[in-house]
N, C-alpha and C positions, 0 to 999 in steps of 0.2 A: 770301045763301046762295050765289048764283051768283058774286058777287065773291069771296067766300071760297074757293070752289072754284077759281076761275081763278088766284088767287094761288098756291095750292098746286101748281097745275100748272106754273107758271113756275119756281118754286123747284126743283121736282124736275127740270126740264129743265136747270137750270144746274149742280147739284152732284152729282148721282147718278152714280157710276162705272159703268163697264161691268160687266156681270155675268160673274164668273169662278168657277172651282171652289175648294174648300177647300184642296186640295194645292197649287194654284198660289199661293194666298195665303200659305201657309206658306213656300214656297220663296222667294217675293218678300220676305217679311219677313226671312228668313235672309240673303238677298243684300243687302238694304238695311243690315242690321246689320254685315255684313262690310265693305261699302263704306264705312260710316261710320267704322270703325276702321282702314281702309286695309290689310287683311290678305287675301292671296290664299288660297284654300282649300288648295292643295298645300304652300305654304311653311309654313303653320301646322302641318300634319301632320308635315312633316319636322322642324321645330324641336321639336315636342313629342316626337317619337321620339328625336331626338338628346339632348334633355334627360334623357329617361328612361334612355338608354344611359349617359350620363355619370354620372348618379346611381348607376346600378348598378355601373359600374366603380369609382367612388370608394368605394362601400360594400365591394366585393370586396377592393380594395387595403387598406383599413383592416382587414379581417378577416384577410387574409394576413399583414399586418405584426404584428398581435397574436399570431397563431398561430406566426409565425417566432420572435418574442421568447420565447414560452413554450417552444418546442421547444429553442432554444439554451440557455436556463436549465436545462431538464431535462437536457440533455446535459452541461453543465458540472457539474451536481450529481452526475450518474452517474459522470462521470470522476473527480471528487474522491472519491467513495465507493470506486471501484475502486482508486484510488491509496492510500487509507487502508487498504483491504483488503490490498493488497500489502505495505504497511509492517507490518501486523499479522502477515502470513504470514512475512516475513523475521524478525520479532521472535520468532515461535514457533519457527522453525528454529534461530535462535541459542540459544534456551532448550533445545531438544533437544540441540544440540551441547554446551552447557555441562553439561547433566545427564549426557550420555554420558561426557564427560571426567571428571566426578565419579565416575561408576560405574567407570570404568577405574582411577582412583586408589584407590578403595576395595577393589579386588580384590587389590592387592599393595602393602602387606600387607593381608590379608583383614580387612574390617570389615563385619559383617553389618548393623549399623544404617545405616551410610552407603550400603551397597548398596541396602537397602530404600527409603531416602529418595530416592536418585537414580532408582530404578525408578519410584516413584510420580510423580516430576516428569516423567519421560519419558512415562508413560501420560497424565498430565494435559495435556501439550502436544500429544500426538497427538489427544486429544479436541478440543482447541481448533482444531487444523487441520481436523478433520472438520466442526466448526461453520462455519468460514470457507468450506469447500467448499460447504456447503449454502446459505450466504448468497449466494455468487456464482452458484450454479446457479439459485436462485429470485429473484435480483435483489432480495433483501430486505436493505437496508442500514439497519438501525434503530440507527444511531449517528452521532455528530457527526464528520465527516471530520477537521476541524481538531484536535479533541481526541484522536481516535484516532491521528493521525499523530504528535503530540507524545508521547503515551504509548508508542507503539510504538518511537520513537527512544530514549526513556529506557530502555525494557525491553531494547532491543538493546545499548545501551551498557553497561548493568549486566551483561548476559550475557557481553559481550566481556571486561569486567573480571574476571568470575568465571572465565571460561576461562583468562585470563592467570594468575590466581592459582593455579588448579589446575595449569597447565603449569609454573609456578615450583615448586610442591610436587613435581611429578613429576621435574623436573630436579634438585631438591635430593635427593630419594630416590635418583635415578640417580647423582648425584655421591657420595653416601655409600657406595653400593655400589661404585663405582669406587675410592673411597679405600680401602675395605676390601680390594678386590682388589689394589690397589697395595701395601698393607701386607703382604698375604700373599705377593705376588711378591717384595717387598723382603726379607722374611724368608727365602724360598726362595733368593734370590740370595745373601744372606749365608751361608746354609748351604752352598750350592754353592761359594762362594769359600773357605769354611773347608775343605771337602773337597778342593778343588783344591790349596790351599796344603799341606794335609796330604799329599796324594799327591805333590805336587812335592817336598816335604821328604823324603818317603820315597825317592823316585827319586834325589834328590841325595845323600842320606846312605847309602842302602843300597849303591848301586853295583853291585847284582846284575843281571846281564844273563842272563836265563834262556835267551835264544835261543842263547847260546854254551856252555851246559852240555854237557859230554861231547862236545865237538867237537875232533877231532884237527887239527893244523895243516894237514895235507894235505886236509882236508875243508872248509877255509875258502872262502867265495865272496863275491862283492860284496854279497849281501844281509846278511851278518853285519857287514860294514864299515858299510853304510848305517844299520843299527840303532844301532850305537855312535855314528856321526856325528850322528844325530838327538838322542841324549841329550847329546852334547857341545855342540851348538848351543843347545839349551834351557838348559843350564847357563851358557853364555857370556852369553846374553841375560838370564838371571836376575841374574848378577853385574853386567851393564851397568846394569840397572834400579836395583840397589842403589847403584851408584856415582853414577849421574846424580841420584838422589834425594838422596844425601848432598851432592853438589855444589850442587844447587839449595837445599838447606837451609842450606848454608854461605854462600850469597850469590854463587855463581859466575854469571858471564854465560855461559850455555850456548851462546848464539849465537856469541859471540866464540871460545869454546873449540872449538866445532865447526868454525868457519872456520879456526882454527889447524891443525886436523887435516887438513881437506880444503879448501884455499883456493879461493875463487871459485865454490863450488858454490851454485846456487840450488835450494832444496828445493821440492818440490811442495806439501808441507804443513809447518806449523810443528813438529808432533810427529815429523817425519822426522829431526830432529837426532840422535835416538838412533842412527841408522844410522852416523853419523860416529864416534860413540864405540865402537860395536860393531866397526867396521872397524879402529879403533886397537887395541882389545883383541885382535882376531884376528891382526892384523899382528905384534904382539909375542909372543903366545902360540904362534903357528905358525912363528915364525922358527927355522930349522934343523930343521924337523919330520921330514924324511926322512933325516936324518943319524943314524948310530948314536951320535954324540957329542952328541946332543940334550940329554943331562943334564950337559953340560960335563965329561964323563968319557970319556977316549979308550978306545974298545973296538974290538977286532979279532977277527974270526972266521975260522976256516980254510976254511969253505965256507958256502953259503947255508942248508943244513940246520941247521948249528949256530946260525946267526943266527936263523932262524925259531923253532927250539926254545927258545932263550934268551928271546927277547922274548915268546913265547907264555906261557912260565912266569911272566914278570914280569906279564903281563896277568892271568892267573888268580890270581896272588898278591894283587893289589890290588882286583880287580873286586868281590869280595864283602866287603871289609873297610871298616870305618868309617875315613875319612880322618884323623879326630882320633886314633883309637887307633893307626893305622899310624905317623903322624908321632911320636907319643909313644913308641912302642916302637922305631922305627928312624929316628931323626932324621938320621942320616948316610947313609941309603940313597940310591940314585940318584934316586928320586922326591923325597926330602927336599931334596937339593941342587937339583934342578930347581925345586921349589916356591919355595925361597928366592931362587934366581937370577931367576926370572920376576917375583916380587913386586917385588924391588928395581929391576928394569928397567921394569916396567909402571907402578908407583906412584911418581910423582915426589915428592921431598921436600916441595915446596911444596903439592902436592895433599894429601899425608898430614898436613901441618901444619894445613891448613885443615879437614880432616875430623876429625882426632883431637886437635887442640889442641896436640899436642906430637909429638916424634919418638921417644918411648919404644918404640913398637911396632917401628919401623925398627931401632933399636939392638939390640933383643932378637933380631930375625931375623938381623942381621949376626953376632951372637954364637953363632948356631946353635940358637936357641930358636924357638918358634912361639907367638904370642900367642893367647889365648882370647877374642877379640873377635868380635862378629857380622860385622864387615866382613872380617876375615881368614878367618873360617869360610866366608863366601860365596866368597872368592877361592880357598881351598884346595879346595872342592868343584869349582869350575871347573877348577882345575889338575889335579885327579885325572882328570877326564873327558878333558882334552886329552892327558894322559900315557897313559891307557889307549888312546886312539885312535892315538897314536904307536906304542905297543907292538904293537897289532894290525896297523898298517900294515907294520911290519917283520917280522911273522909270515907275510906272504904271500911267495910266490916265483913270479914276481919281485915285489919289494916295491912298495907303493903310492907313486905320485908325486903331488906337490901342485903346483898352479899358481894364478896369479891374473891378472887382466886389467889391462892398462895403461890409464890414463885416456885418454878420448877414443876408445877402440876402438869400432868399429861393432858393434852388438848382433848376437849370433849365438845362435840357440836351441839349437845343439848344445853350446856351451860355457858359456852364460850363462842365468841365471834372475833376473828382475827382482823386487826386494823391494817395489817400489811399482807397483801396477797402474795408478795414475793416468797414468803415462807413455804407456800405450797408448790413452788416450782422446783424445790429441792427434793430429791428422792429420799426423804426422811420418813421412816415408818411411823414413829411416835413423836411428833413435835411436842415441845413443852412450852408452857407460858412463862415468859420472863417476868412480866409484871402486869397488873391490871390497869387499864387506861380509864375506862368508865365502868363503874360497878353495875352489877346486874340486879334485877328485881324479880320478886315472885308475888303474884296476885292470885291467891287461892292455888289452883293447880296450873295456872299459866306462868311460865318462866320466860322472862325477858333476859336474853343472854347478856353477859357482861362482855365488854370489849377488851381484848388482851393483846399484848405484843408478844409474838412467838420468838423464842430464843433462836439465835443463829448458832448452830453446832460447830 
């Protein structure tokens, strides 16, 4: 028993640890565990915290990336929807434009059915625009953008084609209206031309100058002479047109013929060749104009009063008489002799042969007769006017004098009047006269300008 007790006492002396508290043991155990794994308390805490932060950042980055992709996709989808909405908007506007064009077309000429149809289309498209406005305001795009864009483009192209067709119809209607107006104006022009020709024929044939009715020779003034001169110039130009047309129809080279009359003249326009022929006719018809023997018949008067009285009587005798009747009744009168002499001088045998195919008319005139052809009728009307002007000129006291301008004379507004206004469009300082077209006259101190053709430098 004692032995047993002694042994227990030694063993307890050898292995029994010192007595410590429970908290101390726990701390020691923890320290021993940490020492065994080789980790200091502070490092472990920092690494655990850093790991937690890294894990948190990684999770946050993954969340932001997913949210960013979702937001970009939504923006692209919204942008495509807005683009599709704009395409539908322009398509609707083009539909309204086409419908309005159809409405305008139906108004003239008036078509009630077409107007109603176009009106309904406009109302329908306005309703569509209102719906598009609501979609944009509420961000409700319940349609496929790709399909909507394609359909809108097709609709816009169809509306553009429809507008073009309507425009073509409107232009066609406008063209028909213009054609109708042109026809009406052409008819009016033809009627005016007929009236003008009738009036011109009456003026040429009647020979009646109302301005000189009941006028005594002592009461004559420049206005009376100017009135007769205007009639004379119109008659000359009428005959020149007839002659030039006959020459052109007979195959004459009008340019060469004009150059033979006025050599070396350059004309402002091609149709100005007629002035050369008018100058030639005036030169021949007014040759000897202010001489009492103008009719190739010597006449002498005892004083100026006898002269004025004689020629004024001749003037009144012929002015209201038909030239055809006068020549038939008095073929050997002073005017008859004048008419024959001027025709034979003015109309060359070669010209007459080409115009009349033979010289029968010329032979008849030489024998004292007067042919009844349109060409000679036009000539005799002109000759009558020139003869009347001659008689009136010798009825003045002092008598009227005649003058013309020499070629290359410097232009003077006092004595000249240009028949071609184109000459004044050139920056020419001193234009010159190429030739005289219609001679000028002087009545006392009154000067009636001669008509000239200005040279082209």
